[in-house]
C-alpha positions, 0 to 999 in steps of 0.5 A: 932705296933707289940703287947707284952706281960706284966708280967700280960698278959697283951698286950703293944703296941711297936712301929715296926721299918722295918729292912733295911741293909745300903749300904756300899763301901770301898770310905765311901759313906755308913755310919761309923766311923769317920776315919775308912776309911769306911763312913766318912764325906768325900765328895770327897771319897763319890762321888766315884761310890763304886766298890761293896756292902757287900750284893752282891756276888764278885765273878760269879759262875763258870760253866761247858761245857756241852756237848750240849754248846761245839763248834761243829766241823764237821769232816774232809772230806776224799779225795777222790783218783785219778784216771788216766785212762790206758794209759792217759797223767800223771795227773798234782800235785797241785803246779804243772802249766800244761805245754803249750805243754798239753794245746797247739794243732796245726792248719794243721791235725794232722799226728802224735804223740810224747809219752814221755815213758822216762823221765819227763813229762812220759805219755804224749805226743804231735801232729804232723803237716803237714811239718816241726816240730821243736822241742823245749822246748820253746813256739815258737816251734812248737813241745814243750816239756816243761815238765821239763827236761833242756838238751833240748834245746829251740829251735830247738832240733830236726826236725820231717817232713812228707812229705805228697806227699811221706807219709813218716816221716824224722828225723834230728837234729836241728840247735842246739849243742845238738843231737837227737839219734834214737833207740841208733844211734845219727842222722846225717843227715835226716832219715827215721820216721818208726812206732813205734820208739824211740827218745831220746833227752837230758833225755828223751825217745819219741815212735814215733806212726804215723796217715797216712800210707799205711792205711789212708791218708788226702786229698790236700783238707783237709791238707790245704794249708800249705802241 
């Protein structure tokens, strides 16, 4: 009960009614004049779920991202520079498969090497073994020069032979039609190879490096049965 004072100052008891705010929706689930679209006695419209109430906010307050809430991105790692050892083989590119000749070995003891000094595969080398060494870019070649020079024959472009009894090296042309050059001159018959001489085939120039000579030679037991 609420108290109210009259004209003569005498308090008068007045019944108090609590204030209640009614919820309204666009589907008429609350009171409203008939036919106005708000409220009413339509049971189908009042049974629907209200979309919003007039005492609730229709939009959410926008918040700006702060430095703490922003996603953190890790800094890009700088790529380490590649180094190349002086005198070592040319490093392969990421999109270039490693040639089989870079990972193939020779069963016999090595007697020398052919080093690519000009052309595709510059800086790479292939070993030479006892006896006959057929040179080509195919997998069946004992000395495989598969560095991208398509002018080299697939099989038997040239032959380098090491004679363990005479301790000498020989160069001759292969069974194909392509020529091999020794110090700029075509090889038409077996020719003795000297340490440090230059061989050319296709667009590739190679330097011959001998291991065996007057100062070193494999023994007969070390050469094995293929010698």
